[in-house]
N, C-alpha and C positions, 0 to 999 in steps of 0.2 A: 504494500500499500504506499502511495506517495504522500510525503509531507507537504502541507500547504506552504506557501511563501511565508506567511505569518509565523508558522511554527519554526521554519528554518531561521528566520530573523531572530526570534526569541532565543533559540539555541545558540546563535552566534554571539548575541549580546551577553548571555549569561556566562560565557567562558571568559575567565579572567586572562588578560594579556600576561605573557611570560615576563617575569621581572627583568630578565636579561635581554629582552627584545630591543629596547632602546639602547642598551649598552653596546650592542654591535654596530650600530649605525655610524658612529665616528670611525670605527675601524674599517667599515666597508667604504666610506667616503675616502679615507686616506688611501685605501688600496686602489680605488677607482682612479684617484688623482695620480697616484704613482704609475699606474699602468698607462694612463694617458700620456704622462710625461715621458716615460721610457719609449713609447711608440712614436715620438715626434720624428719627423722627416729630417734627414741629414745624417752626416757621419757623427759618431760619438764625440769626436773632438769639437765639431761645430756646436753640438748641443751643450757640451761642457763649457765651452767659451761663452756661449749665450747665458748659461746659468751664472758663470763667474761675473759677467757684466751686470746682470740683474742683482746679484748679491752685493757687489760693490755700490751700485746706485742705491740699493735698499738701505744701506747704513749711512748714506750721505744725508745731510739736513735738507732734503728737497721734497718732504712729504707733500703729496698732492700733485706733484709733477714727475714722479719717479718713472712711471711708465712712458711718459712723453719724453723722457731723457734716454731710458734704456733702449727702447726700440730704435730710434735713429742711430745711436751708437752701435748697436748690433747690426743694423743695415749697412752702416759705413764700413765695418770690419768684415762684412759678409759672413756673419755667424748667425745662429738660430735666434730669430726675433721672438718667437713664442716662448722659448726657454728664458730669455731675458725678461719678458713681460710677466712670466709666471713667478719667477723667483724674486721679483721686486716686492712681491706681497709678503716677504719675510717681515717687513715693516708694515704693521697695520695699526689701528687704534689701540689694540690691546698690548702690542709689543713695543710700540714707539717710545713711551716714556722710559722703559728700561734701556732700550738701545741708545736713545739719544742722551740719557743720563750718563750711561757708561761712556759714550763718545766725548761728552763734555768733560767728564772727569779726567780722562786720558789727555785730551787736548789742553785742558787748564794746567795739568801737571807739567806737560811738555813746554808750554809757553810760560810757565811761572806765574799764572794768574791764581788768585785765591779761589778756593771752592765755595766760599760763602758769597752771598749777593750783597755788594757794596750799596746798591741802590736803596735797600730798605733802611740802612742806618742813617743816610742823609739824602732824602729824596729831592732831587732837582733835575732840570733838564740836562745839565752837564753830566751829573753822575749817571743818569739813565742812559745817555748817549755813550759815555765811556763804558758803562757796564754792558750795554747791549753789543757793542763792537767786540768786547772781550768774550762774551758768550758766543757770538757768531764765529769768531776766530777759533775758539776752543772747539766748537761743534765741527768746523771745517777740518781742522788739523786732526782731531780725534777720529772723525769720520773717514778721512782719507787713509789714515794708518789702519784702523780697524777694517775698513773696506778692502784694503789690499790683503790683509790676513784672511778675512772671511771669503773674499773672492777666490783666492788660491785654494783654500780648503774646500770650497764649494766646487771648484773646477775638478779637483782630483776625486772628490766623492762622487760627483755626477758622472765623471768619465768612468769610474769603477762600476757604478750602478748600471749605466747604459750598456757597457761592454758585457757585464755579467748577465744582464737580462737578455741581451740579444744572443749570447752564446747558448744560454739555457733554451731559448726558443729554437735555435738551430739544432740542438741536440734532440729536442723533442720531435721536430719535423723529420730529422734523419731516422729516428726510431720508428716513426709512423710509416715512413716510405719502405722500410725494410720488411 
């Protein structure tokens, strides 16, 4: 005997959702994005260089314009533009305070600027201008140094990931053909 649609709906509503059902969503999303990234067109080196440019631009103090900077740079050097655009999102509204704060601390240490804000102790236009140029210079110097480190690490990590994934795919295809 067939159940009516109403009985089927009632049965579906009464079944509780698995407590781990939503826990797997971030993992599935990460896996999907990883798979899409690995399958980008181009040589592993082009993809890795695109990622390196994206990582470098991501830690620069250019939030809001990062994609607009990374894609033309990647196009100029004839490397993967999609990889550059995707890796720029390392810096987002959640991670930006930590990345820029770290860049500021590194840049201020290198330039010899104090880590505390002078503006709050004596607020005026002159101290604001002087403090803002110090903060900007600290962000630029810290961002450039950290950008080179993160870009190089990102290059080698991405190169390894793409080569490994493509080799695994080749092995699976050869195995299926035999």
